[in-house]
N, CA, C and O atoms as a GROMACS GRO file, in nm:
protein
  612
    1MET      N    1  11.610   1.672  -8.152
    1MET     CA    2  11.704   1.624  -8.198
    1MET      C    3  11.649   1.530  -8.269
    1MET      O    4  11.543   1.592  -8.259
    2PRO      N    5  11.619   1.438  -8.333
    2PRO     CA    6  11.620   1.277  -8.440
    2PRO      C    7  11.725   1.308  -8.424
    2PRO      O    8  11.796   1.408  -8.410
    3LEU      N    9  11.726   1.105  -8.431
    3LEU     CA   10  11.860   1.034  -8.498
    3LEU      C   11  11.838   1.044  -8.642
    3LEU      O   12  11.736   1.040  -8.711
    4ARG      N   13  12.003   1.066  -8.675
    4ARG     CA   14  11.988   1.079  -8.843
    4ARG      C   15  12.110   1.020  -8.871
    4ARG      O   16  12.226   1.057  -8.857
    5VAL      N   17  12.053   0.913  -8.917
    5VAL     CA   18  12.208   0.803  -9.000
    5VAL      C   19  12.185   0.783  -9.103
    5VAL      O   20  12.067   0.780  -9.137
    6PRO      N   21  12.292   0.759  -9.200
    6PRO     CA   22  12.331   0.664  -9.348
    6PRO      C   23  12.243   0.591  -9.348
    6PRO      O   24  12.229   0.531  -9.242
    7PHE      N   25  12.166   0.567  -9.434
    7PHE     CA   26  12.079   0.428  -9.467
    7PHE      C   27  12.138   0.289  -9.410
    7PHE      O   28  12.087   0.197  -9.347
    8GLU      N   29  12.249   0.311  -9.455
    8GLU     CA   30  12.379   0.172  -9.510
    8GLU      C   31  12.407   0.114  -9.308
    8GLU      O   32  12.462   0.010  -9.273
    9GLN      N   33  12.342   0.230  -9.207
    9GLN     CA   34  12.389   0.202  -9.026
    9GLN      C   35  12.224   0.201  -9.020
    9GLN      O   36  12.204   0.224  -8.901
   10ALA      N   37  12.092   0.187  -9.086
   10ALA     CA   38  12.033   0.186  -9.025
   10ALA      C   39  11.952   0.086  -9.001
   10ALA      O   40  11.834   0.106  -8.972
   11GLN      N   41  12.001  -0.030  -9.010
   11GLN     CA   42  11.985  -0.201  -8.986
   11GLN      C   43  12.031  -0.196  -8.851
   11GLN      O   44  11.961  -0.223  -8.753
   12ASP      N   45  12.154  -0.162  -8.847
   12ASP     CA   46  12.196  -0.173  -8.735
   12ASP      C   47  12.088  -0.061  -8.582
   12ASP      O   48  12.142  -0.060  -8.471
   13TYR      N   49  11.984  -0.001  -8.594
   13TYR     CA   50  11.896   0.040  -8.520
   13TYR      C   51  11.760  -0.091  -8.520
   13TYR      O   52  11.646  -0.078  -8.478
   14ILE      N   53  11.780  -0.127  -8.539
   14ILE     CA   54  11.600  -0.212  -8.587
   14ILE      C   55  11.600  -0.270  -8.463
   14ILE      O   56  11.714  -0.304  -8.431
   15GLY      N   57  11.532  -0.290  -8.397
   15GLY     CA   58  11.451  -0.311  -8.260
   15GLY      C   59  11.519  -0.244  -8.116
   15GLY      O   60  11.525  -0.276  -7.998
   16LYS      N   61  11.571  -0.123  -8.210
   16LYS     CA   62  11.637  -0.067  -8.078
   16LYS      C   63  11.528   0.083  -8.040
   16LYS      O   64  11.461   0.100  -8.142
   17LEU      N   65  11.489   0.188  -7.936
   17LEU     CA   66  11.457   0.243  -7.872
   17LEU      C   67  11.572   0.396  -7.990
   17LEU      O   68  11.688   0.431  -7.970
   18VAL      N   69  11.459   0.454  -8.116
   18VAL     CA   70  11.559   0.561  -8.194
   18VAL      C   71  11.500   0.673  -8.110
   18VAL      O   72  11.596   0.745  -8.081
   19GLY      N   73  11.384   0.724  -8.054
   19GLY     CA   74  11.351   0.852  -8.040
   19GLY      C   75  11.205   0.837  -7.932
   19GLY      O   76  11.114   0.755  -7.927
   20VAL      N   77  11.255   1.023  -7.815
   20VAL     CA   78  11.101   0.966  -7.719
   20VAL      C   79  11.126   1.134  -7.691
   20VAL      O   80  11.220   1.204  -7.653
   21THR      N   81  11.015   1.151  -7.725
   21THR     CA   82  10.964   1.298  -7.724
   21THR      C   83  10.951   1.373  -7.596
   21THR      O   84  10.936   1.320  -7.486
   22LYS      N   85  10.959   1.486  -7.617
   22LYS     CA   86  10.917   1.584  -7.483
   22LYS      C   87  10.735   1.574  -7.422
   22LYS      O   88  10.640   1.587  -7.499
   23TRP      N   89  10.723   1.551  -7.289
   23TRP     CA   90  10.595   1.609  -7.239
   23TRP      C   91  10.497   1.666  -7.344
   23TRP      O   92  10.541   1.744  -7.428
   24PHE      N   93  10.347   1.627  -7.342
   24PHE     CA   94  10.271   1.716  -7.421
   24PHE      C   95  10.189   1.739  -7.258
   24PHE      O   96  10.200   1.666  -7.159
   25THR      N   97  10.125   1.835  -7.271
   25THR     CA   98   9.984   1.822  -7.209
   25THR      C   99   9.876   1.779  -7.280
   25THR      O  100   9.898   1.782  -7.401
   26VAL      N  101   9.775   1.742  -7.252
   26VAL     CA  102   9.654   1.746  -7.328
   26VAL      C  103   9.573   1.824  -7.245
   26VAL      O  104   9.558   1.792  -7.127
   27ASP      N  105   9.505   1.946  -7.305
   27ASP     CA  106   9.456   2.060  -7.232
   27ASP      C  107   9.265   2.021  -7.286
   27ASP      O  108   9.236   1.940  -7.375
   28GLN      N  109   9.200   2.071  -7.236
   28GLN     CA  110   9.020   2.097  -7.278
   28GLN      C  111   9.029   2.168  -7.391
   28GLN      O  112   8.938   2.142  -7.470
   29THR      N  113   9.114   2.255  -7.429
   29THR     CA  114   9.080   2.379  -7.546
   29THR      C  115   9.117   2.254  -7.655
   29THR      O  116   9.043   2.205  -7.741
   30ARG      N  117   9.255   2.220  -7.624
   30ARG     CA  118   9.256   2.125  -7.727
   30ARG      C  119   9.140   2.047  -7.754
   30ARG      O  120   9.127   2.027  -7.875
   31VAL      N  121   9.008   1.971  -7.651
   31VAL     CA  122   8.958   1.838  -7.689
   31VAL      C  123   8.814   1.914  -7.758
   31VAL      O  124   8.756   1.848  -7.844
   32ASN      N  125   8.774   2.009  -7.732
   32ASN     CA  126   8.699   2.113  -7.708
   32ASN      C  127   8.752   2.144  -7.899
   32ASN      O  128   8.653   2.102  -7.958
   33LYS      N  129   8.824   2.180  -7.978
   33LYS     CA  130   8.906   2.208  -8.074
   33LYS      C  131   8.871   2.127  -8.199
   33LYS      O  132   8.836   2.142  -8.316
   34PHE      N  133   8.903   2.026  -8.103
   34PHE     CA  134   8.904   1.888  -8.223
   34PHE      C  135   8.777   1.821  -8.204
   34PHE      O  136   8.762   1.705  -8.241
   35ALA      N  137   8.686   1.888  -8.148
   35ALA     CA  138   8.552   1.793  -8.121
   35ALA      C  139   8.422   1.888  -8.185
   35ALA      O  140   8.304   1.856  -8.199
   36GLU      N  141   8.492   2.021  -8.221
   36GLU     CA  142   8.446   2.171  -8.303
   36GLU      C  143   8.518   2.058  -8.500
   36GLU      O  144   8.443   2.037  -8.595
   37ALA      N  145   8.634   2.026  -8.496
   37ALA     CA  146   8.661   2.041  -8.644
   37ALA      C  147   8.628   1.885  -8.661
   37ALA      O  148   8.658   1.870  -8.779
   38THR      N  149   8.591   1.779  -8.622
   38THR     CA  150   8.527   1.606  -8.642
   38THR      C  151   8.434   1.665  -8.591
   38THR      O  152   8.449   1.762  -8.664
   39GLY      N  153   8.355   1.692  -8.533
   39GLY     CA  154   8.196   1.653  -8.535
   39GLY      C  155   8.149   1.583  -8.394
   39GLY      O  156   8.034   1.590  -8.351
   40ASP      N  157   8.277   1.501  -8.320
   40ASP     CA  158   8.259   1.415  -8.219
   40ASP      C  159   8.210   1.485  -8.102
   40ASP      O  160   8.274   1.451  -8.002
   41TYR      N  161   8.136   1.555  -8.081
   41TYR     CA  162   8.066   1.605  -7.964
   41TYR      C  163   8.031   1.501  -7.857
   41TYR      O  164   7.957   1.531  -7.764
   42GLN      N  165   8.095   1.356  -7.872
   42GLN     CA  166   8.027   1.292  -7.736
   42GLN      C  167   8.042   1.350  -7.625
   42GLN      O  168   8.151   1.406  -7.615
   43PHE      N  169   7.964   1.360  -7.520
   43PHE     CA  170   7.957   1.382  -7.326
   43PHE      C  171   8.114   1.361  -7.304
   43PHE      O  172   8.183   1.455  -7.264
   44LEU      N  173   8.167   1.239  -7.330
   44LEU     CA  174   8.275   1.181  -7.255
   44LEU      C  175   8.438   1.300  -7.254
   44LEU      O  176   8.508   1.329  -7.158
   45HIS      N  177   8.447   1.331  -7.364
   45HIS     CA  178   8.473   1.455  -7.392
   45HIS      C  179   8.482   1.606  -7.337
   45HIS      O  180   8.565   1.684  -7.289
   46ILE      N  181   8.333   1.601  -7.378
   46ILE     CA  182   8.345   1.781  -7.366
   46ILE      C  183   8.239   1.796  -7.203
   46ILE      O  184   8.317   1.844  -7.121
   47ASP      N  185   8.166   1.784  -7.166
   47ASP     CA  186   8.095   1.787  -7.053
   47ASP      C  187   8.138   1.660  -6.906
   47ASP      O  188   8.093   1.548  -6.884
   48LYS      N  189   8.250   1.752  -6.827
   48LYS     CA  190   8.294   1.712  -6.773
   48LYS      C  191   8.227   1.654  -6.620
   48LYS      O  192   8.276   1.575  -6.538
   49GLU      N  193   8.101   1.725  -6.619
   49GLU     CA  194   8.034   1.656  -6.484
   49GLU      C  195   7.938   1.587  -6.521
   49GLU      O  196   7.879   1.545  -6.422
   50ARG      N  197   7.866   1.535  -6.668
   50ARG     CA  198   7.800   1.418  -6.709
   50ARG      C  199   7.873   1.315  -6.666
   50ARG      O  200   7.842   1.224  -6.589
   51THR      N  201   8.018   1.345  -6.746
   51THR     CA  202   8.138   1.249  -6.762
   51THR      C  203   8.213   1.205  -6.611
   51THR      O  204   8.327   1.161  -6.621
   52THR      N  205   8.190   1.208  -6.556
   52THR     CA  206   8.204   1.208  -6.400
   52THR      C  207   8.109   1.122  -6.308
   52THR      O  208   8.139   1.034  -6.228
   53ARG      N  209   7.980   1.178  -6.345
   53ARG     CA  210   7.848   1.125  -6.262
   53ARG      C  211   7.816   1.000  -6.368
   53ARG      O  212   7.766   0.906  -6.307
   54GLU      N  213   7.829   0.977  -6.500
   54GLU     CA  214   7.757   0.903  -6.521
   54GLU      C  215   7.876   0.791  -6.626
   54GLU      O  216   7.850   0.744  -6.737
   55THR      N  217   7.979   0.777  -6.560
   55THR     CA  218   8.127   0.702  -6.613
   55THR      C  219   8.238   0.648  -6.522
   55THR      O  220   8.267   0.692  -6.411
   56CYS      N  221   8.279   0.574  -6.567
   56CYS     CA  222   8.360   0.534  -6.424
   56CYS      C  223   8.511   0.633  -6.425
   56CYS      O  224   8.612   0.620  -6.356
   57PHE      N  225   8.475   0.746  -6.542
   57PHE     CA  226   8.620   0.873  -6.549
   57PHE      C  227   8.565   0.990  -6.437
   57PHE      O  228   8.452   1.034  -6.417
   58ASP      N  229   8.695   1.019  -6.373
   58ASP     CA  230   8.712   1.142  -6.254
   58ASP      C  231   8.688   1.273  -6.430
   58ASP      O  232   8.768   1.366  -6.422
   59GLY      N  233   8.632   1.277  -6.513
   59GLY     CA  234   8.610   1.406  -6.587
   59GLY      C  235   8.644   1.356  -6.697
   59GLY      O  236   8.627   1.237  -6.726
   60THR      N  237   8.709   1.460  -6.787
   60THR     CA  238   8.644   1.428  -6.969
   60THR      C  239   8.767   1.372  -6.994
   60THR      O  240   8.862   1.386  -6.916
   61ILE      N  241   8.774   1.283  -7.140
   61ILE     CA  242   8.877   1.230  -7.172
   61ILE      C  243   8.918   1.268  -7.267
   61ILE      O  244   8.836   1.346  -7.315
   62ALA      N  245   9.045   1.251  -7.355
   62ALA     CA  246   9.074   1.303  -7.500
   62ALA      C  247   9.041   1.180  -7.585
   62ALA      O  248   9.083   1.064  -7.582
   63HIS      N  249   8.930   1.260  -7.680
   63HIS     CA  250   8.965   1.148  -7.818
   63HIS      C  251   9.052   1.041  -7.812
   63HIS      O  252   9.161   1.051  -7.757
   64GLY      N  253   9.004   0.909  -7.878
   64GLY     CA  254   9.091   0.825  -7.858
   64GLY      C  255   9.158   0.938  -8.026
   64GLY      O  256   9.262   1.004  -8.019
   65MET      N  257   9.093   0.934  -8.122
   65MET     CA  258   9.200   0.994  -8.245
   65MET      C  259   9.249   1.106  -8.228
   65MET      O  260   9.318   1.142  -8.323
   66LEU      N  261   9.240   1.198  -8.122
   66LEU     CA  262   9.336   1.303  -8.171
   66LEU      C  263   9.449   1.307  -8.109
   66LEU      O  264   9.540   1.389  -8.096
   67THR      N  265   9.411   1.130  -8.050
   67THR     CA  266   9.531   1.140  -7.932
   67THR      C  267   9.661   1.026  -8.091
   67THR      O  268   9.779   0.997  -8.112
   68MET      N  269   9.558   1.011  -8.136
   68MET     CA  270   9.596   0.929  -8.300
   68MET      C  271   9.651   1.040  -8.309
   68MET      O  272   9.769   1.024  -8.276
   69SER      N  273   9.630   1.160  -8.340
   69SER     CA  274   9.655   1.266  -8.455
   69SER      C  275   9.800   1.326  -8.406
   69SER      O  276   9.908   1.329  -8.467
   70LEU      N  277   9.782   1.350  -8.342
   70LEU     CA  278   9.941   1.354  -8.288
   70LEU      C  279  10.114   1.270  -8.291
   70LEU      O  280  10.222   1.301  -8.242
   71LEU      N  281  10.070   1.162  -8.368
   71LEU     CA  282  10.148   1.131  -8.404
   71LEU      C  283  10.270   1.169  -8.498
   71LEU      O  284  10.386   1.130  -8.499
   72PRO      N  285  10.194   1.266  -8.582
   72PRO     CA  286  10.324   1.334  -8.726
   72PRO      C  287  10.427   1.407  -8.589
   72PRO      O  288  10.547   1.382  -8.577
   73THR      N  289  10.358   1.489  -8.507
   73THR     CA  290  10.415   1.546  -8.431
   73THR      C  291  10.524   1.521  -8.342
   73THR      O  292  10.614   1.586  -8.289
   74PHE      N  293  10.470   1.368  -8.347
   74PHE     CA  294  10.603   1.281  -8.187
   74PHE      C  295  10.718   1.218  -8.329
   74PHE      O  296  10.841   1.230  -8.331
   75ALA      N  297  10.624   1.146  -8.445
   75ALA     CA  298  10.736   1.155  -8.516
   75ALA      C  299  10.828   1.212  -8.610
   75ALA      O  300  10.927   1.157  -8.660
   76THR      N  301  10.772   1.359  -8.633
   76THR     CA  302  10.878   1.467  -8.665
   76THR      C  303  10.984   1.436  -8.572
   76THR      O  304  11.084   1.410  -8.638
   77HIS      N  305  11.012   1.426  -8.412
   77HIS     CA  306  11.082   1.438  -8.306
   77HIS      C  307  11.178   1.312  -8.264
   77HIS      O  308  11.290   1.293  -8.215
   78GLY      N  309  11.082   1.249  -8.305
   78GLY     CA  310  11.090   1.057  -8.215
   78GLY      C  311  11.157   0.958  -8.324
   78GLY      O  312  11.212   0.855  -8.286
   79THR      N  313  11.148   0.995  -8.467
   79THR     CA  314  11.189   0.897  -8.524
   79THR      C  315  11.338   0.860  -8.590
   79THR      O  316  11.390   0.962  -8.636
   80LEU      N  317  11.425   0.733  -8.609
   80LEU     CA  318  11.504   0.786  -8.681
   80LEU      C  319  11.502   0.826  -8.851
   80LEU      O  320  11.424   0.795  -8.942
   81LYS      N  321  11.588   0.883  -8.847
   81LYS     CA  322  11.572   0.951  -8.989
   81LYS      C  323  11.682   0.939  -9.062
   81LYS      O  324  11.784   0.904  -9.003
   82ILE      N  325  11.688   0.967  -9.211
   82ILE     CA  326  11.794   0.907  -9.294
   82ILE      C  327  11.842   1.007  -9.377
   82ILE      O  328  11.776   1.083  -9.447
   83GLU      N  329  12.001   0.999  -9.358
   83GLU     CA  330  12.114   1.108  -9.413
   83GLU      C  331  12.071   1.120  -9.550
   83GLU      O  332  12.090   1.016  -9.614
   84GLY      N  333  12.020   1.215  -9.612
   84GLY     CA  334  12.055   1.281  -9.749
   84GLY      C  335  11.898   1.306  -9.773
   84GLY      O  336  11.862   1.361  -9.877
   85THR      N  337  11.814   1.270  -9.686
   85THR     CA  338  11.592   1.238  -9.694
   85THR      C  339  11.574   1.382  -9.670
   85THR      O  340  11.645   1.441  -9.589
   86SER      N  341  11.499   1.430  -9.726
   86SER     CA  342  11.434   1.616  -9.644
   86SER      C  343  11.278   1.548  -9.658
   86SER      O  344  11.210   1.628  -9.593
   87GLN      N  345  11.178   1.433  -9.711
   87GLN     CA  346  11.051   1.469  -9.745
   87GLN      C  347  11.010   1.337  -9.645
   87GLN      O  348  11.071   1.230  -9.637
   88TYR      N  349  10.889   1.376  -9.574
   88TYR     CA  350  10.917   1.229  -9.485
   88TYR      C  351  10.727   1.184  -9.528
   88TYR      O  352  10.650   1.278  -9.506
   89ILE      N  353  10.685   1.100  -9.564
   89ILE     CA  354  10.536   1.106  -9.614
   89ILE      C  355  10.466   0.972  -9.532
   89ILE      O  356  10.506   0.857  -9.549
   90ILE      N  357  10.343   1.011  -9.431
   90ILE     CA  358  10.287   0.928  -9.403
   90ILE      C  359  10.267   0.794  -9.506
   90ILE      O  360  10.240   0.842  -9.616
   91TYR      N  361  10.269   0.657  -9.514
   91TYR     CA  362  10.287   0.563  -9.569
   91TYR      C  363  10.148   0.497  -9.562
   91TYR      O  364  10.069   0.459  -9.649
   92GLY      N  365  10.146   0.498  -9.395
   92GLY     CA  366  10.026   0.445  -9.311
   92GLY      C  367  10.058   0.395  -9.167
   92GLY      O  368  10.162   0.407  -9.102
   93LEU      N  369   9.936   0.334  -9.135
   93LEU     CA  370   9.946   0.332  -9.018
   93LEU      C  371   9.930   0.133  -8.968
   93LEU      O  372   9.849   0.066  -9.032
   94ASP      N  373  10.005   0.071  -8.866
   94ASP     CA  374   9.939  -0.090  -8.877
   94ASP      C  375   9.860  -0.121  -8.734
   94ASP      O  376   9.853  -0.020  -8.666
   95ASN      N  377   9.818  -0.201  -8.694
   95ASN     CA  378   9.804  -0.230  -8.582
   95ASN      C  379   9.810  -0.140  -8.487
   95ASN      O  380   9.903  -0.132  -8.406
   96VAL      N  381   9.666  -0.033  -8.492
   96VAL     CA  382   9.627   0.069  -8.403
   96VAL      C  383   9.554   0.012  -8.284
   96VAL      O  384   9.433  -0.008  -8.295
   97ARG      N  385   9.626  -0.021  -8.155
   97ARG     CA  386   9.496  -0.030  -8.035
   97ARG      C  387   9.540   0.118  -7.966
   97ARG      O  388   9.647   0.177  -7.949
   98PHE      N  389   9.361   0.152  -7.928
   98PHE     CA  390   9.414   0.258  -7.770
   98PHE      C  391   9.361   0.190  -7.694
   98PHE      O  392   9.246   0.147  -7.702
   99LEU      N  393   9.459   0.167  -7.588
   99LEU     CA  394   9.441   0.130  -7.523
   99LEU      C  395   9.438   0.191  -7.349
   99LEU      O  396   9.451   0.119  -7.249
  100ASN      N  397   9.428   0.265  -7.349
  100ASN     CA  398   9.406   0.358  -7.211
  100ASN      C  399   9.351   0.536  -7.231
  100ASN      O  400   9.386   0.626  -7.307
  101PRO      N  401   9.284   0.528  -7.155
  101PRO     CA  402   9.242   0.730  -7.236
  101PRO      C  403   9.284   0.763  -7.149
  101PRO      O  404   9.284   0.722  -7.033
  102VAL      N  405   9.342   0.875  -7.217
  102VAL     CA  406   9.419   1.013  -7.180
  102VAL      C  407   9.334   1.127  -7.150
  102VAL      O  408   9.300   1.226  -7.215
  103ARG      N  409   9.309   1.083  -7.029
  103ARG     CA  410   9.287   1.216  -6.920
  103ARG      C  411   9.320   1.360  -6.913
  103ARG      O  412   9.434   1.399  -6.890
  104ILE      N  413   9.173   1.475  -6.942
  104ILE     CA  414   9.242   1.602  -6.934
  104ILE      C  415   9.356   1.615  -6.853
  104ILE      O  416   9.376   1.530  -6.766
  105GLY      N  417   9.459   1.740  -6.874
  105GLY     CA  418   9.514   1.716  -6.806
  105GLY      C  419   9.678   1.646  -6.782
  105GLY      O  420   9.791   1.683  -6.752
  106SER      N  421   9.614   1.541  -6.810
  106SER     CA  422   9.766   1.402  -6.864
  106SER      C  423   9.866   1.478  -6.960
  106SER      O  424   9.832   1.572  -7.032
  107ARG      N  425   9.982   1.429  -6.953
  107ARG     CA  426  10.080   1.474  -7.002
  107ARG      C  427  10.118   1.325  -7.088
  107ARG      O  428  10.127   1.208  -7.050
  108ILE      N  429  10.134   1.388  -7.214
  108ILE     CA  430  10.121   1.267  -7.310
  108ILE      C  431  10.320   1.264  -7.415
  108ILE      O  432  10.381   1.370  -7.428
  109ARG      N  433  10.363   1.169  -7.454
  109ARG     CA  434  10.498   1.123  -7.580
  109ARG      C  435  10.509   1.095  -7.597
  109ARG      O  436  10.503   0.990  -7.532
  110GLY      N  437  10.550   1.087  -7.711
  110GLY     CA  438  10.610   0.906  -7.809
  110GLY      C  439  10.729   0.895  -7.822
  110GLY      O  440  10.823   0.974  -7.832
  111SER      N  441  10.714   0.752  -7.819
  111SER     CA  442  10.851   0.661  -7.797
  111SER      C  443  10.840   0.644  -7.942
  111SER      O  444  10.752   0.713  -7.993
  112PHE      N  445  10.906   0.569  -8.022
  112PHE     CA  446  10.999   0.500  -8.149
  112PHE      C  447  11.112   0.453  -8.140
  112PHE      O  448  11.224   0.504  -8.142
  113ARG      N  449  11.040   0.266  -8.124
  113ARG     CA  450  11.116   0.149  -8.253
  113ARG      C  451  11.119   0.160  -8.323
  113ARG      O  452  11.024   0.213  -8.380
  114LEU      N  453  11.251   0.114  -8.402
  114LEU     CA  454  11.260   0.137  -8.543
  114LEU      C  455  11.220  -0.058  -8.534
  114LEU      O  456  11.238  -0.144  -8.448
  115ILE      N  457  11.154  -0.058  -8.686
  115ILE     CA  458  11.075  -0.247  -8.686
  115ILE      C  459  11.175  -0.238  -8.817
  115ILE      O  460  11.269  -0.317  -8.811
  116SER      N  461  11.169  -0.159  -8.926
  116SER     CA  462  11.276  -0.181  -9.036
  116SER      C  463  11.276  -0.090  -9.141
  116SER      O  464  11.202   0.006  -9.164
  117ALA      N  465  11.372  -0.135  -9.202
  117ALA     CA  466  11.424   0.006  -9.279
  117ALA      C  467  11.425  -0.049  -9.408
  117ALA      O  468  11.477  -0.160  -9.390
  118ASP      N  469  11.402  -0.040  -9.517
  118ASP     CA  470  11.420  -0.076  -9.664
  118ASP      C  471  11.405   0.019  -9.763
  118ASP      O  472  11.341   0.124  -9.768
  119GLU      N  473  11.494  -0.052  -9.860
  119GLU     CA  474  11.555   0.086  -9.972
  119GLU      C  475  11.403   0.067 -10.075
  119GLU      O  476  11.341  -0.038 -10.058
  120ARG      N  477  11.378   0.114 -10.123
  120ARG     CA  478  11.237   0.083 -10.238
  120ARG      C  479  11.338   0.103 -10.366
  120ARG      O  480  11.375   0.011 -10.439
  121LYS      N  481  11.371   0.223 -10.378
  121LYS     CA  482  11.482   0.272 -10.507
  121LYS      C  483  11.564   0.361 -10.467
  121LYS      O  484  11.555   0.399 -10.351
  122ALA      N  485  11.667   0.418 -10.553
  122ALA     CA  486  11.716   0.512 -10.507
  122ALA      C  487  11.644   0.634 -10.423
  122ALA      O  488  11.534   0.682 -10.447
  123GLY      N  489  11.732   0.670 -10.322
  123GLY     CA  490  11.637   0.774 -10.223
  123GLY      C  491  11.577   0.726 -10.222
  123GLY      O  492  11.642   0.639 -10.164
  124GLU      N  493  11.466   0.672 -10.237
  124GLU     CA  494  11.324   0.649 -10.129
  124GLU      C  495  11.318   0.528 -10.025
  124GLU      O  496  11.294   0.417 -10.073
  125TYR      N  497  11.334   0.536  -9.908
  125TYR     CA  498  11.301   0.449  -9.834
  125TYR      C  499  11.178   0.430  -9.806
  125TYR      O  500  11.080   0.497  -9.840
  126LEU      N  501  11.186   0.323  -9.731
  126LEU     CA  502  11.071   0.296  -9.657
  126LEU      C  503  11.048   0.290  -9.489
  126LEU      O  504  10.997   0.178  -9.481
  127LEU      N  505  11.053   0.333  -9.373
  127LEU     CA  506  11.099   0.306  -9.268
  127LEU      C  507  10.954   0.274  -9.176
  127LEU      O  508  10.857   0.350  -9.178
  128ARG      N  509  10.962   0.135  -9.090
  128ARG     CA  510  10.875   0.134  -9.032
  128ARG      C  511  10.888   0.127  -8.847
  128ARG      O  512  10.957   0.040  -8.795
  129HIS      N  513  10.813   0.227  -8.764
  129HIS     CA  514  10.846   0.226  -8.674
  129HIS      C  515  10.718   0.172  -8.567
  129HIS      O  516  10.603   0.214  -8.577
  130SER      N  517  10.775   0.043  -8.435
  130SER     CA  518  10.693   0.071  -8.353
  130SER      C  519  10.672   0.245  -8.224
  130SER      O  520  10.746   0.313  -8.152
  131ALA      N  521  10.494   0.242  -8.272
  131ALA     CA  522  10.504   0.341  -8.214
  131ALA      C  523  10.422   0.349  -8.074
  131ALA      O  524  10.321   0.280  -8.061
  132THR      N  525  10.468   0.439  -7.967
  132THR     CA  526  10.398   0.445  -7.856
  132THR      C  527  10.278   0.578  -7.770
  132THR      O  528  10.342   0.668  -7.714
  133ILE      N  529  10.207   0.585  -7.766
  133ILE     CA  530  10.209   0.759  -7.711
  133ILE      C  531  10.146   0.673  -7.558
  133ILE      O  532  10.050   0.601  -7.530
  134GLU      N  533  10.296   0.749  -7.469
  134GLU     CA  534  10.261   0.709  -7.284
  134GLU      C  535  10.196   0.818  -7.294
  134GLU      O  536  10.163   0.914  -7.365
  135ILE      N  537  10.185   0.720  -7.113
  135ILE     CA  538  10.101   0.871  -7.040
  135ILE      C  539  10.165   0.870  -6.921
  135ILE      O  540  10.203   0.769  -6.861
  136GLU      N  541  10.178   0.988  -6.886
  136GLU     CA  542  10.316   0.987  -6.762
  136GLU      C  543  10.250   0.914  -6.603
  136GLU      O  544  10.145   0.928  -6.541
  137HIS      N  545  10.314   0.873  -6.592
  137HIS     CA  546  10.244   0.820  -6.459
  137HIS      C  547  10.158   0.685  -6.440
  137HIS      O  548  10.132   0.632  -6.332
  138GLN      N  549  10.126   0.649  -6.550
  138GLN     CA  550  10.067   0.534  -6.636
  138GLN      C  551  10.135   0.443  -6.645
  138GLN      O  552  10.254   0.475  -6.650
  139ASN      N  553  10.110   0.298  -6.651
  139ASN     CA  554  10.217   0.181  -6.674
  139ASN      C  555  10.102   0.131  -6.852
  139ASN      O  556  10.130   0.106  -6.969
  140LYS      N  557  10.003   0.137  -6.787
  140LYS     CA  558   9.970   0.139  -7.010
  140LYS      C  559   9.974   0.220  -7.086
  140LYS      O  560   9.878   0.295  -7.103
  141PRO      N  561  10.042   0.227  -7.129
  141PRO     CA  562  10.024   0.323  -7.284
  141PRO      C  563   9.877   0.385  -7.375
  141PRO      O  564   9.808   0.293  -7.420
  142ALA      N  565   9.849   0.463  -7.390
  142ALA     CA  566   9.684   0.573  -7.461
  142ALA      C  567   9.704   0.511  -7.593
  142ALA      O  568   9.607   0.508  -7.668
  143LEU      N  569   9.812   0.465  -7.630
  143LEU     CA  570   9.817   0.391  -7.770
  143LEU      C  571   9.950   0.332  -7.809
  143LEU      O  572  10.060   0.344  -7.755
  144ILE      N  573   9.904   0.251  -7.939
  144ILE     CA  574  10.067   0.198  -7.990
  144ILE      C  575  10.000   0.173  -8.125
  144ILE      O  576   9.877   0.169  -8.134
  145ALA      N  577  10.088   0.155  -8.237
  145ALA     CA  578  10.041   0.119  -8.324
  145ALA      C  579  10.240   0.136  -8.461
  145ALA      O  580  10.329   0.220  -8.456
  146ASP      N  581  10.223   0.023  -8.547
  146ASP     CA  582  10.317   0.094  -8.636
  146ASP      C  583  10.329   0.182  -8.738
  146ASP      O  584  10.262   0.181  -8.842
  147TRP      N  585  10.415   0.261  -8.708
  147TRP     CA  586  10.411   0.424  -8.774
  147TRP      C  587  10.468   0.430  -8.924
  147TRP      O  588  10.587   0.459  -8.906
  148ILE      N  589  10.455   0.422  -9.015
  148ILE     CA  590  10.529   0.389  -9.191
  148ILE      C  591  10.460   0.491  -9.205
  148ILE      O  592  10.344   0.528  -9.192
  149VAL      N  593  10.626   0.556  -9.258
  149VAL     CA  594  10.686   0.651  -9.381
  149VAL      C  595  10.740   0.669  -9.464
  149VAL      O  596  10.855   0.642  -9.428
  150LEU      N  597  10.746   0.707  -9.589
  150LEU     CA  598  10.832   0.735  -9.665
  150LEU      C  599  10.902   0.834  -9.685
  150LEU      O  600  10.847   0.941  -9.710
  151ALA      N  601  11.057   0.823  -9.679
  151ALA     CA  602  11.160   0.912  -9.668
  151ALA      C  603  11.217   0.915  -9.826
  151ALA      O  604  11.264   0.822  -9.893
  152LEU      N  605  11.200   1.027  -9.853
  152LEU     CA  606  11.276   1.028 -10.006
  152LEU      C  607  11.362   1.152 -10.020
  152LEU      O  608  11.306   1.245  -9.964
  153ALA      N  609  11.476   1.186 -10.074
  153ALA     CA  610  11.603   1.267 -10.042
  153ALA      C  611  11.539   1.352 -10.174
  153ALA      O  612  11.597   1.451 -10.218
   0.00000   0.00000   0.00000
């Protein structure tokens, strides 16, 4: 359940971890569907034997953009929400970095730390979270980014 607070209390959460999602398994079927949807059929993602033979990876890896595309789902469950708002519109991403490949069969999750919460006008808030997509049993995350949403009443 996401943390939901009145806007006046949002400042109390700046710099704090506000949510961590459940683990999510990245499987080959999802990667294949992403390849089909985007036209990105690079062998690293769809050909296990070739990837194992020709790269340092022991099997296929997820597209970095697939990993990033899971941010909205993770954010739904892991970011701070403002009481009285019901719509959250993606405003943008800053400082996106792909730090570690996600191997097929890995479990990932999102964690979110509130960076800022600004009231633009009555009933409209700009929320910025530091987002991390963690890989289970890995020290280095798959991805980090600043996740920015517009919260509307």
